[in-house]
N, C-alpha and C positions, 0 to 999 in steps of 0.2 A: 805308893802308886796311886795316882789320881784317875778316877773314872769320869772323864769329861765327854760329853756328847756335843758334837757340833750341830748347829741348826742347818737343816737341808734347805737350800735355796735353789729352786728349779731355774731361776733366771740366769744363773751361772752357766747352764747347759743349753740355753736357747740361743745358739750361736750360728745357725744357718737357716735359710728359708725352708729347707726340707725338714729340719727338726721342728721348727715352729709349726709348719703345716701338719705334721704328724701329731704334735701335741694338741693342737686345736681339733683335729679330727677325732682323737680319742675322747676329748672332753665333750664334743658335740654328740658322740654316740651315747654318752650317759644321759644327756638331756637335762642336766641340772643347771639352772640359770646362775646360781651362786658360784658354782664351779667355773662356768664359762666366764663370768665377770672377773673372777679371781685370776683365771688363765690369761685374759686380756691384760690385766694389770701386771702379771708376771712378764709377759712379752714386752710391755711398755717399759718396765724397769730394765729388762735385758737390752733393749734398744737405746735406752736413755730417756727418762721422763722429760727432761728439758727439751730434747730434740723433738719428741712427740708433741709437746706443747707448741713448739714453733711450727711444726708441720700442720697441725690441726687448727691453730689459732685459739686453743683452749688454755686455760690457766693450769699450771703444773699442779698446784695444790688441789684444784677441783678434779683433776685427773686421778690423783691418788685416792680421793674420796669416792669417785665414781666407780672405781673397780675394786672395792672391798666387799667382803661378804655382807649381805643385807642391803647394799646400795641398790638403787633403782635408777640408773642413768637413762636419759632420753635415748631413743633409738638413733637419732641423728648423731649423738655423741659417740655411740658405739660404732656406727658406720664410718665416721671421720677417723677414729682411731684405727679401725681395721684397714681402711684405705691407706693410712700412713704406713702400715706394715706391708702394704702390697697385697693384702688379702681381699679377695672378692667373694661375695656370697652368690651362690648359684642354686637354683631349684632344679632338682633332678627327679624324674619319676621312673 
């Protein structure tokens, strides 16, 4: 009998706007920038990196690099990608 573990890929489960919003909300509560960038990358993969590249006018390869742990993408890049998801940032007091 083989003991194989499958790699968990959250992108497979990000299949609705409600799930995506909840995922981002949980990540934002933690306040970890690397986790946030990784989560944005997960959502982009779930939606299709090629489509996100077309929607934002950014290169597909640069998008992959921008949303990996340790990357420091420009804020306008982050906003373009979030906008392509239909996500809007809002300040609440």
